N, CA, C and O atoms as a Tinker XYZ file with bonds, in Angstrom:
   468  protein
     1  N    152.511000  137.326000  222.904000    73     2
     2  CA   151.899000  136.479000  221.899000    64     1     3
     3  C    151.447000  137.312000  220.689000    63     2     4     5
     4  O    151.625000  136.888000  219.547000    81     3
     5  N    150.871000  138.482000  220.932000    73     3     6
     6  CA   150.403000  139.312000  219.822000    64     5     7
     7  C    151.569000  139.789000  218.973000    63     6     8     9
     8  O    151.399000  140.039000  217.780000    81     7
     9  N    152.742000  139.920000  219.561000    73     7    10
    10  CA   153.923000  140.319000  218.790000    64     9    11
    11  C    154.266000  139.249000  217.755000    63    10    12    13
    12  O    154.684000  139.577000  216.645000    81    11
    13  N    154.094000  137.975000  218.109000    73    11    14
    14  CA   154.366000  136.894000  217.159000    64    13    15
    15  C    153.416000  136.983000  215.965000    63    14    16    17
    16  O    153.820000  136.688000  214.840000    81    15
    17  N    152.163000  137.384000  216.187000    73    15    18
    18  CA   151.218000  137.576000  215.080000    64    17    19
    19  C    151.807000  138.551000  214.074000    63    18    20    21
    20  O    151.849000  138.270000  212.877000    81    19
    21  N    152.252000  139.676000  214.556000    73    19    22
    22  CA   152.768000  140.725000  213.681000    64    21    23
    23  C    153.973000  140.280000  212.889000    63    22    24    25
    24  O    154.025000  140.492000  211.678000    81    23
    25  N    154.942000  139.669000  213.542000    73    23    26
    26  CA   156.152000  139.258000  212.830000    64    25    27
    27  C    155.869000  138.065000  211.917000    63    26    28    29
    28  O    156.491000  137.933000  210.863000    81    27
    29  N    154.960000  137.219000  212.302000    73    27    30
    30  CA   154.594000  136.075000  211.461000    64    29    31
    31  C    153.931000  136.525000  210.174000    63    30    32    33
    32  O    154.206000  135.991000  209.099000    81    31
    33  N    153.057000  137.510000  210.291000    73    31    34
    34  CA   152.379000  138.034000  209.112000    64    33    35
    35  C    153.394000  138.677000  208.176000    63    34    36    37
    36  O    153.318000  138.508000  206.959000    81    35
    37  N    154.334000  139.408000  208.740000    73    35    38
    38  CA   155.372000  140.030000  207.909000    64    37    39
    39  C    156.193000  138.973000  207.171000    63    38    40    41
    40  O    156.518000  139.143000  205.995000    81    39
    41  N    156.523000  137.895000  207.854000    73    39    42
    42  CA   157.301000  136.829000  207.213000    64    41    43
    43  C    156.491000  136.151000  206.103000    63    42    44    45
    44  O    157.034000  135.816000  205.051000    81    43
    45  N    155.201000  135.951000  206.339000    73    43    46
    46  CA   154.340000  135.340000  205.322000    64    45    47
    47  C    154.269000  136.239000  204.091000    63    46    48    49
    48  O    154.454000  135.777000  202.965000    81    47
    49  N    154.002000  137.519000  204.311000    73    47    50
    50  CA   153.907000  138.474000  203.204000    64    49    51
    51  C    155.224000  138.500000  202.429000    63    50    52    53
    52  O    155.221000  138.492000  201.198000    81    51
    53  N    156.327000  138.530000  203.132000    73    51    54
    54  CA   157.640000  138.554000  202.490000    64    53    55
    55  C    157.868000  137.291000  201.654000    63    54    56    57
    56  O    158.367000  137.369000  200.532000    81    55
    57  N    157.506000  136.142000  202.198000    73    55    58
    58  CA   157.687000  134.876000  201.477000    64    57    59
    59  C    156.847000  134.847000  200.202000    63    58    60    61
    60  O    157.312000  134.395000  199.156000    81    59
    61  N    155.607000  135.333000  200.295000    73    59    62
    62  CA   154.746000  135.365000  199.115000    64    61    63
    63  C    155.313000  136.302000  198.051000    63    62    64    65
    64  O    155.304000  135.980000  196.863000    81    63
    65  N    155.809000  137.470000  198.487000    73    63    66
    66  CA   156.415000  138.420000  197.541000    64    65    67
    67  C    157.618000  137.784000  196.857000    63    66    68    69
    68  O    157.774000  137.891000  195.640000    81    67
    69  N    158.467000  137.125000  197.634000    73    67    70
    70  CA   159.671000  136.501000  197.082000    64    69    71
    71  C    159.350000  135.435000  196.041000    63    70    72    73
    72  O    160.129000  135.222000  195.112000    81    71
    73  N    158.216000  134.768000  196.187000    73    71    74
    74  CA   157.824000  133.722000  195.248000    64    73    75
    75  C    156.978000  134.258000  194.097000    63    74    76    77
    76  O    156.573000  133.503000  193.214000    81    75
    77  N    156.715000  135.552000  194.110000    73    75    78
    78  CA   155.919000  136.149000  193.043000    64    77    79
    79  C    154.444000  135.812000  193.125000    63    78    80    81
    80  O    153.734000  135.843000  192.120000    81    79
    81  N    153.985000  135.488000  194.325000    73    79    82
    82  CA   152.585000  135.124000  194.539000    64    81    83
    83  C    151.785000  136.319000  195.017000    63    82    84    85
    84  O    152.335000  137.265000  195.581000    81    83
    85  N    150.469000  136.268000  194.785000    73    83    86
    86  CA   149.595000  137.323000  195.293000    64    85    87
    87  C    149.597000  137.272000  196.819000    63    86    88    89
    88  O    149.492000  136.201000  197.416000    81    87
    89  N    149.716000  138.425000  197.428000    73    87    90
    90  CA   149.787000  138.507000  198.890000    64    89    91
    91  C    148.436000  138.119000  199.489000    63    90    92    93
    92  O    147.397000  138.588000  199.025000    81    91
    93  N    148.443000  137.263000  200.523000    73    91    94
    94  CA   147.194000  136.851000  201.159000    64    93    95
    95  C    146.473000  138.039000  201.798000    63    94    96    97
    96  O    147.083000  139.060000  202.116000    81    95
    97  N    145.175000  137.879000  201.976000    73    95    98
    98  CA   144.365000  138.902000  202.631000    64    97    99
    99  C    144.142000  138.454000  204.074000    63    98   100   101
   100  O    143.659000  137.348000  204.317000    81    99
   101  N    144.494000  139.314000  205.027000    73    99   102
   102  CA   144.313000  139.036000  206.449000    64   101   103
   103  C    143.128000  139.859000  206.938000    63   102   104   105
   104  O    143.100000  141.073000  206.738000    81   103
   105  N    142.136000  139.210000  207.584000    73   103   106
   106  CA   140.942000  139.902000  208.056000    64   105   107
   107  C    140.634000  139.484000  209.491000    63   106   108   109
   108  O    140.818000  138.326000  209.864000    81   107
   109  N    140.165000  140.435000  210.284000    73   107   110
   110  CA   139.673000  140.099000  211.616000    64   109   111
   111  C    138.433000  139.244000  211.458000    63   110   112   113
   112  O    137.569000  139.542000  210.633000    81   111
   113  N    138.339000  138.179000  212.246000    73   111   114
   114  CA   137.221000  137.259000  212.114000    64   113   115
   115  C    136.907000  136.690000  213.489000    63   114   116   117
   116  O    137.700000  135.922000  214.034000    81   115
   117  N    135.779000  137.049000  214.049000    73   115   118
   118  CA   135.335000  136.622000  215.362000    64   117   119
   119  C    136.436000  136.830000  216.393000    63   118   120   121
   120  O    136.787000  137.974000  216.683000    81   119
   121  N    136.991000  135.760000  216.953000    73   119   122
   122  CA   137.992000  135.870000  218.014000    64   121   123
   123  C    139.409000  135.631000  217.496000    63   122   124   125
   124  O    140.286000  135.193000  218.240000    81   123
   125  N    139.616000  135.918000  216.239000    73   123   126
   126  CA   140.932000  135.720000  215.635000    64   125   127
   127  C    140.967000  136.433000  214.312000    63   126   128   129
   128  O    140.471000  137.552000  214.184000    81   127
   129  N    141.555000  135.787000  213.324000    73   127   130
   130  CA   141.564000  136.383000  212.005000    64   129   131
   131  C    141.491000  135.283000  210.961000    63   130   132   133
   132  O    141.767000  134.114000  211.230000    81   131
   133  N    141.106000  135.699000  209.751000    73   131   134
   134  CA   140.990000  134.770000  208.642000    64   133   135
   135  C    142.002000  135.186000  207.583000    63   134   136   137
   136  O    142.197000  136.375000  207.329000    81   135
   137  N    142.643000  134.199000  206.968000    73   135   138
   138  CA   143.626000  134.454000  205.921000    64   137   139
   139  C    143.109000  133.830000  204.630000    63   138   140   141
   140  O    142.755000  132.652000  204.591000    81   139
   141  N    143.073000  134.638000  203.579000    73   139   142
   142  CA   142.685000  134.132000  202.263000    64   141   143
   143  C    143.934000  134.062000  201.403000    63   142   144   145
   144  O    144.593000  135.075000  201.167000    81   143
   145  N    144.255000  132.866000  200.937000    73   143   146
   146  CA   145.425000  132.629000  200.089000    64   145   147
   147  C    144.912000  132.331000  198.690000    63   146   148   149
   148  O    143.976000  131.550000  198.521000    81   147
   149  N    145.517000  132.947000  197.696000    73   147   150
   150  CA   145.062000  132.820000  196.325000    64   149   151
   151  C    145.910000  131.819000  195.569000    63   150   152   153
   152  O    147.132000  131.786000  195.714000    81   151
   153  N    145.258000  131.009000  194.768000    73   151   154
   154  CA   145.920000  130.011000  193.941000    64   153   155
   155  C    146.594000  130.678000  192.757000    63   154   156   157
   156  O    146.015000  131.543000  192.101000    81   155
   157  N    147.806000  130.271000  192.497000    73   155   158
   158  CA   148.501000  130.758000  191.306000    64   157   159
   159  C    148.384000  129.663000  190.261000    63   158   160   161
   160  O    148.967000  128.591000  190.417000    81   159
   161  N    147.639000  129.922000  189.204000    73   159   162
   162  CA   147.361000  128.905000  188.202000    64   161   163
   163  C    148.476000  128.727000  187.190000    63   162   164   165
   164  O    148.668000  127.625000  186.677000    81   163
   165  N    149.206000  129.771000  186.895000    73   163   166
   166  CA   150.246000  129.693000  185.873000    64   165   167
   167  C    151.613000  129.893000  186.524000    63   166   168   169
   168  O    151.832000  130.869000  187.243000    81   167
   169  N    152.518000  128.972000  186.270000    73   167   170
   170  CA   153.882000  129.095000  186.759000    64   169   171
   171  C    154.801000  129.001000  185.548000    63   170   172   173
   172  O    154.801000  127.996000  184.837000    81   171
   173  N    155.577000  130.039000  185.321000    73   171   174
   174  CA   156.526000  130.084000  184.207000    64   173   175
   175  C    155.853000  129.723000  182.880000    63   174   176   177
   176  O    156.442000  129.027000  182.054000    81   175
   177  N    154.612000  130.200000  182.675000    73   175   178
   178  CA   153.917000  129.983000  181.409000    64   177   179
   179  C    153.317000  128.604000  181.253000    63   178   180   181
   180  O    152.805000  128.286000  180.180000    81   179
   181  N    153.359000  127.773000  182.277000    73   179   182
   182  CA   152.827000  126.420000  182.183000    64   181   183
   183  C    151.726000  126.241000  183.206000    63   182   184   185
   184  O    151.873000  126.640000  184.361000    81   183
   185  N    150.639000  125.650000  182.795000    73   183   186
   186  CA   149.540000  125.365000  183.703000    64   185   187
   187  C    150.007000  124.320000  184.709000    63   186   188   189
   188  O    150.553000  123.288000  184.320000    81   187
   189  N    149.799000  124.575000  185.990000    73   187   190
   190  CA   150.260000  123.674000  187.047000    64   189   191
   191  C    149.672000  122.281000  186.861000    63   190   192   193
   192  O    150.384000  121.287000  187.003000    81   191
   193  N    148.381000  122.194000  186.544000    73   191   194
   194  CA   147.732000  120.894000  186.380000    64   193   195
   195  C    148.374000  120.113000  185.241000    63   194   196   197
   196  O    148.640000  118.919000  185.378000    81   195
   197  N    148.623000  120.780000  184.122000    73   195   198
   198  CA   149.265000  120.113000  182.999000    64   197   199
   199  C    150.654000  119.632000  183.372000    63   198   200   201
   200  O    151.061000  118.539000  182.978000    81   199
   201  N    151.381000  120.434000  184.126000    73   199   202
   202  CA   152.727000  120.095000  184.538000    64   201   203
   203  C    152.723000  118.840000  185.415000    63   202   204   205
   204  O    153.558000  117.954000  185.233000    81   203
   205  N    151.794000  118.764000  186.355000    73   203   206
   206  CA   151.691000  117.601000  187.244000    64   205   207
   207  C    151.325000  116.369000  186.434000    63   206   208   209
   208  O    151.907000  115.301000  186.625000    81   207
   209  N    150.354000  116.512000  185.522000    73   207   210
   210  CA   149.929000  115.380000  184.700000    64   209   211
   211  C    151.069000  114.894000  183.820000    63   210   212   213
   212  O    151.315000  113.691000  183.738000    81   211
   213  N    151.770000  115.812000  183.159000    73   211   214
   214  CA   152.895000  115.417000  182.302000    64   213   215
   215  C    153.956000  114.688000  183.098000    63   214   216   217
   216  O    154.509000  113.689000  182.639000    81   215
   217  N    154.238000  115.180000  184.282000    73   215   218
   218  CA   155.222000  114.541000  185.150000    64   217   219
   219  C    154.778000  113.126000  185.524000    63   218   220   221
   220  O    155.578000  112.191000  185.523000    81   219
   221  N    153.489000  112.986000  185.843000    73   219   222
   222  CA   152.967000  111.661000  186.207000    64   221   223
   223  C    153.015000  110.726000  185.001000    63   222   224   225
   224  O    153.353000  109.552000  185.154000    81   223
   225  N    152.684000  111.221000  183.801000    73   223   226
   226  CA   152.715000  110.385000  182.602000    64   225   227
   227  C    154.119000  109.845000  182.352000    63   226   228   229
   228  O    154.289000  108.673000  182.017000    81   227
   229  N    155.119000  110.701000  182.516000    73   227   230
   230  CA   156.511000  110.248000  182.356000    64   229   231
   231  C    156.850000  109.181000  183.392000    63   230   232   233
   232  O    157.502000  108.184000  183.082000    81   231
   233  N    156.399000  109.404000  184.623000    73   231   234
   234  CA   156.645000  108.428000  185.684000    64   233   235
   235  C    155.945000  107.108000  185.428000    63   234   236   237
   236  O    156.503000  106.043000  185.689000    81   235
   237  N    154.721000  107.175000  184.918000    73   235   238
   238  CA   153.967000  105.954000  184.593000    64   237   239
   239  C    154.719000  105.164000  183.528000    63   238   240   241
   240  O    154.865000  103.947000  183.638000    81   239
   241  N    155.194000  105.857000  182.501000    73   239   242
   242  CA   155.959000  105.165000  181.453000    64   241   243
   243  C    157.211000  104.501000  182.022000    63   242   244   245
   244  O    157.544000  103.374000  181.654000    81   243
   245  N    157.893000  105.194000  182.909000    73   243   246
   246  CA   159.105000  104.624000  183.514000    64   245   247
   247  C    158.768000  103.390000  184.349000    63   246   248   249
   248  O    159.488000  102.393000  184.308000    81   247
   249  N    157.678000  103.461000  185.102000    73   247   250
   250  CA   157.279000  102.303000  185.915000    64   249   251
   251  C    156.898000  101.123000  185.020000    63   250   252   253
   252  O    157.188000   99.972000  185.347000    81   251
   253  N    156.251000  101.410000  183.900000    73   251   254
   254  CA   155.878000  100.343000  182.967000    64   253   255
   255  C    157.118000   99.749000  182.313000    63   254   256   257
   256  O    157.179000   98.540000  182.089000    81   255
   257  N    158.108000  100.584000  182.003000    73   255   258
   258  CA   159.370000  100.055000  181.455000    64   257   259
   259  C    160.017000   99.080000  182.439000    63   258   260   261
   260  O    160.606000   98.078000  182.033000    81   259
   261  N    159.904000   99.377000  183.730000    73   259   262
   262  CA   160.496000   98.522000  184.764000    64   261   263
   263  C    159.656000   97.286000  185.069000    63   262   264   265
   264  O    160.189000   96.273000  185.522000    81   263
   265  N    158.345000   97.361000  184.825000    73   263   266
   266  CA   157.448000   96.233000  185.096000    64   265   267
   267  C    156.288000   96.310000  184.118000    63   266   268   269
   268  O    155.301000   96.999000  184.375000    81   267
   269  N    156.402000   95.602000  182.993000    73   267   270
   270  CA   155.386000   95.716000  181.955000    64   269   271
   271  C    154.066000   95.020000  182.303000    63   270   272   273
   272  O    153.135000   95.026000  181.498000    81   271
   273  N    153.979000   94.435000  183.467000    73   271   274
   274  CA   152.724000   93.808000  183.912000    64   273   275
   275  C    152.092000   94.555000  185.091000    63   274   276   277
   276  O    151.184000   94.041000  185.744000    81   275
   277  N    152.577000   95.762000  185.354000    73   275   278
   278  CA   152.045000   96.559000  186.454000    64   277   279
   279  C    150.570000   96.887000  186.192000    63   278   280   281
   280  O    150.164000   97.082000  185.046000    81   279
   281  N    149.786000   96.945000  187.252000    73   279   282
   282  CA   148.351000   97.199000  187.104000    64   281   283
   283  C    148.024000   98.677000  187.329000    63   282   284   285
   284  O    148.800000   99.430000  187.916000    81   283
   285  N    146.856000   99.054000  186.842000    73   283   286
   286  CA   146.376000  100.428000  187.056000    64   285   287
   287  C    146.232000  100.690000  188.551000    63   286   288   289
   288  O    146.523000  101.790000  189.020000    81   287
   289  N    145.787000   99.691000  189.296000    73   287   290
   290  CA   145.638000   99.848000  190.745000    64   289   291
   291  C    146.985000  100.136000  191.403000    63   290   292   293
   292  O    147.078000  101.001000  192.274000    81   291
   293  N    148.025000   99.419000  190.993000    73   291   294
   294  CA   149.358000   99.641000  191.559000    64   293   295
   295  C    149.878000  101.032000  191.218000    63   294   296   297
   296  O    150.491000  101.694000  192.055000    81   295
   297  N    149.633000  101.469000  189.993000    73   295   298
   298  CA   150.055000  102.813000  189.585000    64   297   299
   299  C    149.303000  103.879000  190.387000    63   298   300   301
   300  O    149.895000  104.855000  190.847000    81   299
   301  N    147.999000  103.679000  190.547000    73   299   302
   302  CA   147.184000  104.638000  191.307000    64   301   303
   303  C    147.667000  104.725000  192.749000    63   302   304   305
   304  O    147.754000  105.812000  193.320000    81   303
   305  N    147.976000  103.589000  193.323000    73   303   306
   306  CA   148.455000  103.567000  194.713000    64   305   307
   307  C    149.799000  104.291000  194.818000    63   306   308   309
   308  O    150.024000  105.057000  195.755000    81   307
   309  N    150.679000  104.047000  193.865000    73   307   310
   310  CA   151.998000  104.681000  193.885000    64   309   311
   311  C    151.889000  106.203000  193.783000    63   310   312   313
   312  O    152.573000  106.928000  194.506000    81   311
   313  N    151.026000  106.686000  192.881000    73   311   314
   314  CA   150.894000  108.126000  192.657000    64   313   315
   315  C    149.842000  108.782000  193.547000    63   314   316   317
   316  O    149.617000  109.990000  193.466000    81   315
   317  N    149.208000  107.990000  194.386000    73   315   318
   318  CA   148.192000  108.474000  195.323000    64   317   319
   319  C    147.095000  109.255000  194.595000    63   318   320   321
   320  O    146.703000  110.347000  195.007000    81   319
   321  N    146.614000  108.659000  193.499000    73   319   322
   322  CA   145.487000  109.206000  192.744000    64   321   323
   323  C    144.476000  108.080000  192.567000    63   322   324   325
   324  O    144.758000  106.928000  192.896000    81   323
   325  N    143.312000  108.413000  192.052000    73   323   326
   326  CA   142.296000  107.392000  191.839000    64   325   327
   327  C    142.676000  106.484000  190.668000    63   326   328   329
   328  O    143.447000  106.863000  189.786000    81   327
   329  N    142.113000  105.281000  190.688000    73   327   330
   330  CA   142.347000  104.357000  189.581000    64   329   331
   331  C    141.826000  104.969000  188.284000    63   330   332   333
   332  O    142.422000  104.780000  187.224000    81   331
   333  N    140.728000  105.693000  188.364000    73   331   334
   334  CA   140.148000  106.348000  187.178000    64   333   335
   335  C    141.127000  107.351000  186.573000    63   334   336   337
   336  O    141.225000  107.461000  185.351000    81   335
   337  N    141.852000  108.080000  187.419000    73   335   338
   338  CA   142.854000  109.033000  186.927000    64   337   339
   339  C    143.939000  108.294000  186.149000    63   338   340   341
   340  O    144.339000  108.734000  185.071000    81   339
   341  N    144.412000  107.186000  186.683000    73   339   342
   342  CA   145.447000  106.396000  186.001000    64   341   343
   343  C    144.902000  105.826000  184.694000    63   342   344   345
   344  O    145.607000  105.806000  183.684000    81   343
   345  N    143.648000  105.361000  184.707000    73   343   346
   346  CA   143.053000  104.834000  183.475000    64   345   347
   347  C    142.995000  105.919000  182.393000    63   346   348   349
   348  O    143.231000  105.638000  181.218000    81   347
   349  N    142.679000  107.163000  182.793000    73   347   350
   350  CA   142.691000  108.285000  181.836000    64   349   351
   351  C    144.108000  108.523000  181.312000    63   350   352   353
   352  O    144.310000  108.756000  180.120000    81   351
   353  N    145.086000  108.460000  182.222000    73   351   354
   354  CA   146.487000  108.631000  181.812000    64   353   355
   355  C    146.891000  107.554000  180.806000    63   354   356   357
   356  O    147.519000  107.854000  179.791000    81   355
   357  N    146.533000  106.311000  181.085000    73   355   358
   358  CA   146.876000  105.210000  180.191000    64   357   359
   359  C    146.197000  105.379000  178.828000    63   358   360   361
   360  O    146.808000  105.120000  177.791000    81   359
   361  N    144.948000  105.810000  178.833000    73   359   362
   362  CA   144.241000  106.065000  177.570000    64   361   363
   363  C    144.933000  107.164000  176.774000    63   362   364   365
   364  O    145.064000  107.064000  175.554000    81   363
   365  N    145.372000  108.204000  177.459000    73   363   366
   366  CA   146.077000  109.295000  176.779000    64   365   367
   367  C    147.377000  108.792000  176.155000    63   366   368   369
   368  O    147.708000  109.150000  175.025000    81   367
   369  N    148.110000  107.963000  176.894000    73   367   370
   370  CA   149.364000  107.416000  176.367000    64   369   371
   371  C    149.109000  106.509000  175.168000    63   370   372   373
   372  O    149.884000  106.508000  174.212000    81   371
   373  N    148.027000  105.741000  175.217000    73   371   374
   374  CA   147.681000  104.887000  174.069000    64   373   375
   375  C    147.267000  105.742000  172.876000    63   374   376   377
   376  O    147.658000  105.462000  171.743000    81   375
   377  N    146.485000  106.774000  173.128000    73   375   378
   378  CA   146.022000  107.666000  172.060000    64   377   379
   379  C    147.202000  108.370000  171.385000    63   378   380   381
   380  O    147.178000  108.603000  170.176000    81   379
   381  N    148.226000  108.705000  172.162000    73   379   382
   382  CA   149.422000  109.376000  171.647000    64   381   383
   383  C    150.408000  108.393000  171.012000    63   382   384   385
   384  O    151.509000  108.781000  170.618000    81   383
   385  N    150.010000  107.119000  170.913000    73   383   386
   386  CA   150.867000  106.060000  170.345000    64   385   387
   387  C    152.176000  105.925000  171.111000    63   386   388   389
   388  O    153.225000  105.662000  170.522000    81   387
   389  N    152.107000  106.105000  172.422000    73   387   390
   390  CA   153.281000  105.955000  173.276000    64   389   391
   391  C    153.233000  104.635000  174.035000    63   390   392   393
   392  O    154.253000  104.137000  174.509000    81   391
   393  N    152.028000  104.078000  174.141000    73   391   394
   394  CA   151.821000  102.875000  174.941000    64   393   395
   395  C    150.832000  101.971000  174.230000    63   394   396   397
   396  O    149.892000  102.435000  173.584000    81   395
   397  N    151.062000  100.668000  174.361000    73   395   398
   398  CA   150.145000   99.696000  173.764000    64   397   399
   399  C    149.955000   98.543000  174.742000    63   398   400   401
   400  O    150.871000   98.184000  175.483000    81   399
   401  N    148.781000   97.981000  174.736000    73   399   402
   402  CA   148.473000   96.837000  175.591000    64   401   403
   403  C    148.430000   95.597000  174.712000    63   402   404   405
   404  O    147.762000   95.588000  173.678000    81   403
   405  N    149.135000   94.562000  175.114000    73   403   406
   406  CA   149.118000   93.290000  174.398000    64   405   407
   407  C    148.509000   92.247000  175.333000    63   406   408   409
   408  O    148.966000   92.068000  176.462000    81   407
   409  N    147.485000   91.573000  174.854000    73   407   410
   410  CA   146.827000   90.548000  175.652000    64   409   411
   411  C    145.667000   91.117000  176.449000    63   410   412   413
   412  O    145.260000   92.266000  176.276000    81   411
   413  N    145.153000   90.276000  177.324000    73   411   414
   414  CA   143.974000   90.644000  178.102000    64   413   415
   415  C    144.326000   91.619000  179.219000    63   414   416   417
   416  O    145.494000   91.842000  179.537000    81   415
   417  N    143.279000   92.192000  179.802000    73   415   418
   418  CA   143.497000   93.129000  180.907000    64   417   419
   419  C    144.154000   92.421000  182.086000    63   418   420   421
   420  O    145.002000   92.995000  182.769000    81   419
   421  N    143.762000   91.185000  182.320000    73   419   422
   422  CA   144.283000   90.451000  183.475000    64   421   423
   423  C    145.649000   89.812000  183.199000    63   422   424   425
   424  O    146.529000   89.850000  184.058000    81   423
   425  N    145.832000   89.237000  182.029000    73   423   426
   426  CA   147.066000   88.491000  181.774000    64   425   427
   427  C    147.997000   89.145000  180.775000    63   426   428   429
   428  O    149.037000   88.583000  180.433000    81   427
   429  N    147.635000   90.323000  180.307000    73   427   430
   430  CA   148.432000   90.987000  179.277000    64   429   431
   431  C    149.618000   91.745000  179.835000    63   430   432   433
   432  O    149.947000   91.664000  181.019000    81   431
   433  N    150.245000   92.484000  178.940000    73   431   434
   434  CA   151.409000   93.286000  179.329000    64   433   435
   435  C    151.405000   94.588000  178.541000    63   434   436   437
   436  O    150.742000   94.712000  177.511000    81   435
   437  N    152.153000   95.544000  179.045000    73   435   438
   438  CA   152.280000   96.850000  178.404000    64   437   439
   439  C    153.522000   96.881000  177.544000    63   438   440   441
   440  O    154.522000   96.235000  177.858000    81   439
   441  N    153.458000   97.634000  176.456000    73   439   442
   442  CA   154.618000   97.865000  175.602000    64   441   443
   443  C    154.753000   99.366000  175.420000    63   442   444   445
   444  O    153.832000  100.025000  174.938000    81   443
   445  N    155.908000   99.908000  175.809000    73   443   446
   446  CA   156.196000  101.334000  175.622000    64   445   447
   447  C    156.801000  101.489000  174.238000    63   446   448   449
   448  O    157.781000  100.830000  173.892000    81   447
   449  N    156.197000  102.376000  173.452000    73   447   450
   450  CA   156.648000  102.617000  172.080000    64   449   451
   451  C    157.523000  103.857000  172.089000    63   450   452   453
   452  O    157.073000  104.941000  172.461000    81   451
   453  N    158.761000  103.697000  171.684000    73   451   454
   454  CA   159.708000  104.814000  171.677000    64   453   455
   455  C    159.578000  105.550000  170.348000    63   454   456   457
   456  O    159.969000  105.037000  169.299000    81   455
   457  N    159.017000  106.772000  170.407000    73   455   458
   458  CA   158.822000  107.586000  169.213000    64   457   459
   459  C    159.923000  108.618000  169.028000    63   458   460   461
   460  O    159.765000  109.541000  168.229000    81   459
   461  N    161.023000  108.486000  169.739000    73   459   462
   462  CA   162.093000  109.496000  169.700000    64   461   463
   463  C    163.131000  109.192000  168.635000    63   462   464   465
   464  O    164.276000  109.624000  168.767000    81   463
   465  N    162.781000  108.478000  167.606000    73   463   466
   466  CA   163.748000  108.072000  166.564000    64   465   467
   467  C    164.096000  109.206000  165.657000    63   466   468
   468  O    164.891000  109.036000  164.733000    81   467
């Protein structure tokens, strides 16, 4: 069993090196060991959080193109984020003049504005 520890650690270290990530720290801890893994904040010059948000914004626009009466709750459920997160995304899209709401919150619809002319 202890042999598997050794080879497993080597494989983990190798995988982290191959991905250009900081190598985890392995420490003896009580009756086992503790592994500290470090977050890599920048990937290829782009902030990971910004990348995820941009990807979600594009997806939200696509979903709205397919169903202009989709609700914030439905979008939040689809993306497995809070409704508040989706509301922030929608506000950002409106602020960027990419999205507009016509009518009431309950009976209205979304309009995607194509600025790629």
